[in-house]
C-alpha positions as a printed NumPy array, in Angstrom:
array([[ -7.972, -35.96 ,  15.118],
       [-10.826, -35.923,  12.63 ],
       [ -9.953, -32.563,  11.067],
       [-12.968, -30.73 ,  12.451],
       [-12.396, -27.088,  13.368],
       [-13.885, -26.604,  16.816],
       [-13.005, -22.937,  17.11 ],
       [-14.778, -20.607,  14.706],
       [-12.859, -17.527,  13.583],
       [-13.742, -14.26 ,  15.248],
       [-15.594, -11.772,  12.995],
       [-12.719,  -9.321,  13.34 ],
       [-10.286, -12.031,  12.13 ],
       [-12.38 , -12.474,   8.976],
       [-12.851,  -8.796,   8.149],
       [ -9.502,  -7.91 ,   6.581],
       [ -9.092, -11.121,   4.537],
       [-12.599, -10.571,   3.109],
       [-11.672,  -6.966,   2.306],
       [ -8.715,  -8.308,   0.326],
       [-11.065, -10.706,  -1.5  ],
       [-13.398,  -7.813,  -2.289],
       [-10.526,  -5.663,  -3.566],
       [ -9.365,  -8.508,  -5.822],
       [-12.879,  -8.906,  -7.201],
       [-13.079,  -5.155,  -7.804],
       [ -9.775,  -5.225,  -9.722],
       [-11.025,  -8.147, -11.799],
       [-14.593,  -7.011, -12.498],
       [-14.385,  -3.257, -11.931],
       [-17.115,  -3.191,  -9.267],
       [-18.041,  -4.441,  -5.805],
       [-21.588,  -5.588,  -6.57 ],
       [-21.229,  -9.066,  -5.119],
       [-24.535, -10.957,  -5.034],
       [-25.414, -12.644,  -1.751],
       [-25.36 , -16.018,  -3.54 ],
       [-22.101, -15.528,  -5.435],
       [-21.273, -18.931,  -6.889],
       [-17.603, -18.124,  -7.539],
       [-17.028, -17.382,  -3.84 ],
       [-20.099, -18.121,  -1.676],
       [-18.481, -16.984,   1.566],
       [-17.584, -13.61 ,   0.024],
       [-21.168, -13.172,  -1.176],
       [-22.508, -14.   ,   2.284],
       [-20.011, -11.655,   3.955],
       [-20.751,  -8.789,   1.548],
       [-24.465,  -9.185,   2.142],
       [-23.922,  -9.042,   5.911],
       [-21.668,  -5.972,   5.595],
       [-24.197,  -4.19 ,   3.353],
       [-27.034,  -4.913,   5.792],
       [-24.995,  -3.739,   8.787],
       [-23.734,  -0.621,   6.996],
       [-27.216,   0.352,   5.8  ],
       [-28.741,  -0.111,   9.254],
       [-26.014,   2.035,  10.814],
       [-26.597,   4.74 ,   8.183],
       [-30.313,   4.671,   9.059],
       [-29.596,   5.023,  12.786],
       [-30.617,   1.449,  13.551],
       [-28.709,  -1.251,  15.399],
       [-27.4  ,  -4.017,  13.14 ],
       [-26.985,  -7.652,  14.172],
       [-23.256,  -7.295,  13.523],
       [-21.981,  -3.887,  14.532],
       [-19.217,  -2.294,  12.481],
       [-16.446,  -0.257,  14.062],
       [-15.658,   3.163,  12.633],
       [-12.418,   1.707,  11.217],
       [-14.379,  -1.055,   9.456],
       [-16.842,   1.461,   8.022],
       [-13.97 ,   3.583,   6.707],
       [-12.283,   0.497,   5.231],
       [-15.462,  -0.507,   3.392],
       [-15.955,   3.051,   2.12 ],
       [-12.348,   3.046,   0.914],
       [-12.961,  -0.095,  -1.157],
       [-16.402,   0.841,  -2.452],
       [-16.93 ,   4.606,  -2.174]])
């Protein structure tokens, strides 16, 4: 055992924990404007950037690389209306 994680988490497994991270940041800073290279939490910045890109493409009628379910869209809109 070398401690290497062979199985990557599924994107749906990551969604809700990242939403909680985003909500905590919003409580702390009063906004959800997380830069893509957020030094305090790089994975949150990366995730937020991916969610923004996917959301915007869906709103424009395009197909994103990572599709969002209707529930995920509603959850994001709930956090950052």
